[in-house]
C-alpha positions in Angstrom: -59.3 -93.6 -70.9 -59.8 -90.1 -69.8 -61.7 -87.2 -71.6 -59.8 -84.5 -73.3 -61.7 -81.4 -72.5 -65.4 -81.0 -72.0 -68.0 -82.9 -73.9 -69.3 -80.9 -76.8 -73.1 -80.9 -77.6 -75.2 -79.3 -80.3 -78.4 -79.7 -82.3 -77.9 -81.4 -85.7 -80.4 -81.3 -88.5 -80.9 -83.9 -91.2 -77.9 -83.8 -93.5 -76.2 -81.1 -91.5 -72.7 -81.1 -90.2 -70.9 -79.7 -87.1 -67.3 -79.3 -86.2 -66.1 -79.8 -82.6 -62.5 -78.6 -81.6 -60.3 -80.6 -79.3 -56.7 -80.3 -78.2 -54.3 -83.2 -77.9 -51.4 -82.4 -75.7 -49.7 -85.8 -75.7 -49.5 -87.5 -79.1 -47.7 -90.5 -77.6 -51.1 -91.8 -76.5 -53.9 -92.7 -78.9 -57.4 -91.4 -78.8 -61.0 -92.6 -79.2 -63.9 -90.4 -80.4 -67.4 -91.2 -79.2 -70.7 -89.6 -80.2 -74.2 -90.2 -78.9 -77.4 -88.7 -80.4 -81.0 -88.4 -79.3 -83.5 -90.9 -80.7 -84.5 -88.7 -83.7 -81.0 -88.8 -85.1 -80.9 -92.3 -86.6 -77.5 -92.4 -88.3 -74.3 -90.4 -87.7 -71.0 -90.0 -89.5 -67.8 -89.1 -87.6 -64.4 -88.0 -88.8 -61.2 -86.9 -87.0 -59.1 -84.2 -88.8 -55.9 -82.5 -87.8 -54.9 -78.8 -88.4 -53.5 -79.6 -91.9 -56.8 -81.3 -92.9 -55.4 -84.9 -92.7 -58.2 -87.3 -91.9 -57.5 -90.0 -89.3 -60.6 -91.9 -90.3 -64.3 -91.8 -90.9 -67.1 -94.0 -89.5 -70.7 -94.2 -90.6 -72.5 -96.7 -88.4 -76.3 -96.9 -88.4 -77.9 -95.9 -85.1 -77.5 -93.1 -82.7 -74.1 -94.2 -81.3 -70.8 -93.8 -83.2 -67.2 -94.8 -82.3 -64.4 -93.6 -84.5 -61.9 -96.5 -84.7 -64.3 -99.3 -83.7 -61.5 -101.8 -83.9 -59.0 -99.9 -81.7 -57.7 -96.4 -80.8 -56.7 -93.9 -83.4 -53.1 -92.7 -83.1 -52.4 -89.1 -84.1 -49.1 -88.0 -85.5 -48.5 -84.9 -83.3 -49.9 -82.8 -80.5 -52.1 -80.0 -81.5 -55.6 -79.0 -82.4 -58.0 -81.5 -83.9 -61.5 -81.3 -85.2 -64.2 -83.9 -84.9 -66.6 -83.6 -87.9 -70.1 -84.9 -87.2 -72.8 -85.3 -89.8 -76.4 -86.4 -89.5 -76.9 -89.1 -92.2 -80.6 -89.7 -91.2 -82.9 -87.8 -88.9 -82.2 -84.9 -86.7 -81.7 -84.2 -83.0 -79.1 -83.4 -80.3 -75.6 -84.8 -80.5 -72.9 -85.1 -77.9 -69.2 -85.7 -78.8 -66.2 -86.5 -76.6 -62.6 -87.2 -77.4 -60.8 -89.6 -75.0 -57.1 -90.3 -74.6 -56.1 -93.9 -74.0 -54.0 -94.5 -71.0 
């Protein structure tokens, strides 16, 4: 796997949401989304959405780590701009999000 662009980081308050933009240039390779949060953010929700608003999945694990597509990579339909939506389900703190392309 290799990262697509730079890691995105931001503070996230309890119940708050953030959007992080990523570009996928090669849709023939699937992607993974990983988020890590500081200890104060106890539960995250992640979703990957394309330009048309189509959702490629949502994960809501408990804890400060979240992986979208925990059972395998997520395969997007086309190259283009994608948004990772992150929401604090419990607690608050810093979050870092990275989109990876599977080789």
